[in-house]
Structures are given as structure tokens and as C-alpha cells.
C-alpha positions in Angstrom: 0.0 0.0 0.0 1.4 3.4 -1.0 1.9 6.3 1.3 -1.0 8.2 -0.3 -3.4 5.3 0.2 -2.4 5.1 3.9 -3.0 8.9 4.3 -6.4 8.6 2.7 -7.4 5.7 4.9 -6.2 7.6 8.0 -8.3 10.6 7.1 -11.4 8.5 6.4 -10.9 6.7 9.7 -10.5 10.0 11.6 -13.7 11.4 10.1 -15.7 8.3 10.9 -14.4 8.1 14.4 -15.2 11.8 15.0 -18.8 11.3 13.8 -19.3 8.3 16.0 -18.0 10.2 19.1 -20.4 13.1 18.5 -23.3 10.7 18.0 -22.5 8.8 21.2 -23.1 11.9 23.4 -26.6 12.5 22.0 -29.9 11.4 23.5 -31.7 8.5 22.0 -34.4 9.3 19.4 -37.7 10.5 21.1 -35.9 11.5 24.4 -36.8 15.0 25.4 -34.4 15.5 28.3 -31.5 13.8 30.1 -33.7 12.5 32.9 -31.6 9.8 34.6 -34.6 7.6 35.2 -36.8 7.7 32.1 -40.5 7.4 32.9 -40.1 8.5 36.5 -41.2 12.0 37.5 -38.4 13.9 39.1 -39.0 15.9 42.3 -39.3 19.7 42.1 -36.1 21.6 42.6 -35.5 22.9 46.2 -36.9 26.2 47.1 -34.0 28.3 48.6 -36.3 30.5 50.6 -37.6 27.3 52.5 -34.1 26.1 53.3 -33.0 26.0 57.0 -30.1 24.6 59.0 -30.6 22.9 62.3 -28.8 20.7 64.8 -30.2 17.9 66.9 -30.3 14.1 67.4 -31.6 11.7 64.8 -34.1 9.1 66.0 -35.7 6.2 64.1 -39.5 5.9 64.2 -40.8 2.4 63.6 -39.2 -0.6 62.0 -36.5 -0.7 59.3 -38.2 -0.8 55.9 -37.9 -3.8 53.5 -36.5 -1.5 50.9 -33.6 0.5 52.5 -33.5 2.8 49.4 -37.1 4.0 49.7 -38.1 7.6 50.5 -40.2 8.3 53.6 -41.4 11.3 55.7 -42.3 9.0 58.6 -39.2 7.0 59.5 -37.0 9.5 61.2 -37.2 12.6 63.4 -34.8 15.2 64.7 -35.1 15.9 68.4 -33.5 18.5 70.7 -33.5 20.9 67.7 -31.5 24.1 67.7 -31.3 26.6 64.9 -28.1 26.6 62.8 -26.5 29.7 61.4 -25.2 28.2 58.1 -26.8 28.5 54.7 -26.6 30.2 51.4 -27.7 33.9 51.0 -31.4 34.1 50.6 -32.1 30.9 52.5 -34.7 30.7 55.2 -36.8 33.7 54.1 -40.2 32.0 53.5 -43.0 32.0 56.0 -42.4 28.3 56.6 -38.7 28.8 57.3 -39.1 31.9 59.5 -41.6 30.3 61.9 -40.1 29.6 65.3 -37.9 26.5 65.2 -39.8 23.4 66.5 -38.3 21.2 69.1 -38.8 18.2 66.8 -39.0 17.7 63.0 -40.0 14.7 61.0 -37.2 14.0 58.5 -38.0 13.3 54.8 -35.2 11.3 53.2 -34.1 7.9 51.8 -33.6 5.4 54.6 -30.0 4.7 53.8 -29.2 8.4 53.9 -30.2 8.9 57.6 -29.8 5.4 59.1 -26.1 5.7 59.9 -26.8 8.8 62.0 -29.5 7.3 64.3 -28.5 8.1 67.9 -25.9 10.8 66.9 -25.9 14.6 67.1 -26.0 16.1 63.6 -26.3 19.2 61.7 -28.9 19.1 58.9 -30.0 21.5 56.2 -32.9 21.1 54.0 -36.2 22.4 52.9 -39.4 22.8 55.1 -42.1 20.9 53.2 -45.8 20.3 53.7 -46.0 16.7 55.1 -48.0 14.2 53.0 -49.2 12.6 56.3 -49.6 14.1 59.7 -49.2 17.7 60.8 -45.7 17.7 62.3 -43.2 20.1 60.8 -41.2 18.2 58.2 -37.7 18.8 56.9 -36.6 17.3 53.5 -33.0 16.6 54.3 -30.5 17.7 51.7 -27.3 17.7 53.8 -26.2 15.9 57.0 -23.0 16.1 59.0 -22.2 14.2 62.2 -21.3 16.6 65.1 -21.0 14.0 67.9 -21.1 10.2 68.2 -23.9 10.5 70.9 -26.8 12.7 71.5 -25.5 14.2 74.8 
């Protein structure tokens, strides 16, 4: 094979490889967005004005679920709550977030996210939400940090 033929084949290969790489990053036909779980409705984005930071002790309510990756608003609560001072600018400005801090909050999260913190003192931040069941103030947990190994 001559030098010219090798050059032509190299150029053709480069063009084909470049086109395949660009097509690999595109969504499949009929897809409207990059939703990570097609067919499953995604939750609404957090409302910054409803976001608060609090400290307290995580307690489990009820039994461990059969699916540890399931979301619930009724499996955990935060007790001995104190208001935290952290948070982004504009956070905690809504009526729900500016009401006096409760002494207990129900925690809305995936079980495996909070289970390691049961019995520990933590700092949580998240969004105050309207509970789907009950009337207790509910915090959708977006961040958790362990402050102490025990709740004392």
C-alpha cells in the first residue's frame, strides 16, 4: 500500500471516528431530556427560601423498611433541635422557614441516607415541606453532617 493510500485511509478513519464520538453523546431518538430515570417523574427543585439549617439528634420511628433505598417522611425525626447559622444567601426567608424552630422535626429522606446517623448529634440542612401525612413540621434533608457520636 502506498503512502498516499495510507494517508487517505487515515483521514477516512478519523472522520468516521469523529462522527461516532459526536453521536455517542446524543440522547436516543424520542428523548426530550437527560432524565436519569426515564418514565419516572423527578422531584421539584429545592426552594431556597424554604431552606434552613438545624442541629439535633436523629431518632428512628418504627421498623426498618424492607427496601432501604425507599423515601419516607415518617421513619426519622430530629429531636432537641437548635437553629443553625449556616446556609446560602437568601435561604430561610419564606413563611415556613421563619416560623419559630420546632423542638422536633420529621425528616424526609431515603432510609440509607439517615440510618447511619441514628443516635448521633448532627447538623442538617434542607427544605421545610408540607407533610404528606400528619401535621408535624417536616424537613426534607439535603445535607447531613455528624457533630458527635452520641446525643448528649
